[in-house]
C-alpha positions in Angstrom: -20.9 18.2 64.1 -20.7 19.8 67.5 -18.2 18.6 70.0 -19.0 19.6 73.6 -15.9 19.8 75.7 -16.1 20.6 79.4 -14.4 23.8 80.5 -12.3 23.4 83.6 -11.6 26.5 85.7 -9.3 26.0 88.6 -8.8 28.8 91.0 -5.9 28.4 93.4 -5.0 31.2 95.7 -1.3 31.6 96.3 -0.7 34.6 98.6 2.2 36.3 100.2 1.3 34.7 103.5 1.4 31.1 102.2 4.5 29.1 103.1 7.3 29.1 100.5 6.9 25.4 99.8 3.2 25.8 98.8 4.1 28.6 96.4 6.9 26.5 95.0 4.6 23.5 94.5 2.0 25.7 92.8 4.5 27.2 90.4 6.1 23.8 89.7 2.7 22.2 88.9 1.8 25.1 86.7 5.1 25.0 84.8 4.8 21.2 84.5 1.3 21.4 83.1 2.2 24.1 80.5 5.4 22.3 79.4 3.6 18.9 79.1 0.7 20.6 77.1 3.2 22.3 74.8 5.2 19.1 74.4 2.1 17.1 73.5 0.9 19.7 70.9 4.4 20.1 69.5 4.8 16.3 69.2 1.5 15.9 67.4 2.2 18.7 65.0 5.7 17.5 64.2 4.7 13.9 63.8 1.8 14.9 61.5 4.2 17.0 59.4 6.8 14.2 59.1 4.2 11.6 58.3 2.3 13.7 55.6 5.4 15.4 54.0 6.3 14.2 50.5 9.2 11.9 50.2 10.3 8.7 51.9 8.6 7.7 55.1 9.8 5.8 58.1 8.2 2.7 59.4 6.1 3.3 62.5 7.6 0.3 64.4 11.1 1.7 63.9 10.1 5.1 65.4 8.4 3.4 68.3 11.5 1.1 68.9 13.9 4.1 68.9 11.6 6.0 71.2 11.5 3.1 73.6 15.3 2.8 73.6 15.5 6.6 74.4 13.1 6.1 77.3 15.1 3.1 78.6 18.3 5.1 78.5 16.7 8.1 80.3 15.2 5.7 82.9 18.6 4.1 83.5 20.2 7.5 83.9 17.5 8.6 86.4 17.9 5.4 88.4 21.6 5.9 88.5 21.2 9.5 89.6 18.7 8.5 92.2 21.1 6.0 93.7 23.9 8.5 93.4 26.3 5.9 91.9 26.6 3.6 88.9 27.1 0.5 91.0 24.1 1.4 93.2 21.9 2.0 90.2 22.9 -1.3 88.6 22.2 -3.1 91.8 18.8 -1.5 92.1 17.9 -2.5 88.6 19.1 -6.0 89.2 17.2 -6.3 92.5 14.0 -4.9 91.0 14.0 -6.6 87.5 15.9 -9.9 87.7 15.2 -10.9 91.3 11.4 -10.2 91.0 10.4 -11.9 87.7 6.6 -11.8 88.5 6.7 -8.1 88.9 8.7 -7.7 85.7 6.2 -9.8 83.8 3.3 -7.7 85.3 5.1 -4.6 83.9 5.9 -6.2 80.5 2.3 -6.8 79.5 1.2 -3.2 79.8 4.4 -2.2 78.0 3.5 -4.4 75.1 0.0 -3.0 74.9 1.5 0.6 75.1 3.7 -0.3 72.1 0.7 -1.4 70.1 -1.2 1.8 71.2 1.7 4.0 70.1 1.8 2.4 66.7 -1.9 3.0 66.3 -1.5 6.7 67.5 1.2 7.2 64.8 -1.2 5.9 62.2 -4.0 8.2 63.5 -1.7 11.2 63.4 -0.8 10.6 59.8 -4.5 10.3 58.8 -6.1 13.1 60.9 -5.6 16.9 61.1 -3.5 17.7 64.2 -6.2 19.8 65.9 -8.8 17.0 65.5 -6.4 14.4 66.8 -5.5 16.5 69.9 -9.2 17.2 70.7 -10.1 13.5 70.2 -7.2 12.4 72.3 -8.2 14.9 75.1 -11.8 13.7 74.9 -10.7 10.0 75.2 -8.6 10.9 78.3 -11.4 12.8 79.8 -13.9 10.0 79.3 -11.4 7.5 80.8 -10.9 9.7 83.9 -14.7 9.9 84.4 -14.9 6.1 84.4 -12.4 5.8 87.2 
């Protein structure tokens, strides 16, 4: 079986004559890309190890639930930090979540689909070799980006 993956080469020139903000943005984008790639690979390898190791296993839905709680707490902290006060953050959450129920429902439907998707990804991680999973996941993302 041969898997053909496209090779992307991006050449961006950052010279000494460029403004400082352009160099800063280039370095931040590069660092962010590297950190996210390492996080993704590390997450897949760790999850594969945990799911295939002998001994008692955890339930996928429990892992997904705890992960969603962690993301909720982090989001709340970011909103409070953005508003620069606890009261301002809570007011922003109240105004954007409870006073706009249609928008909240529009966001809840993709969140439910994401939860199902994450459960399926955990099952796939436990059944596939990590390298195969990462390549397949990249190829799916690439095909999705070509459709848009």
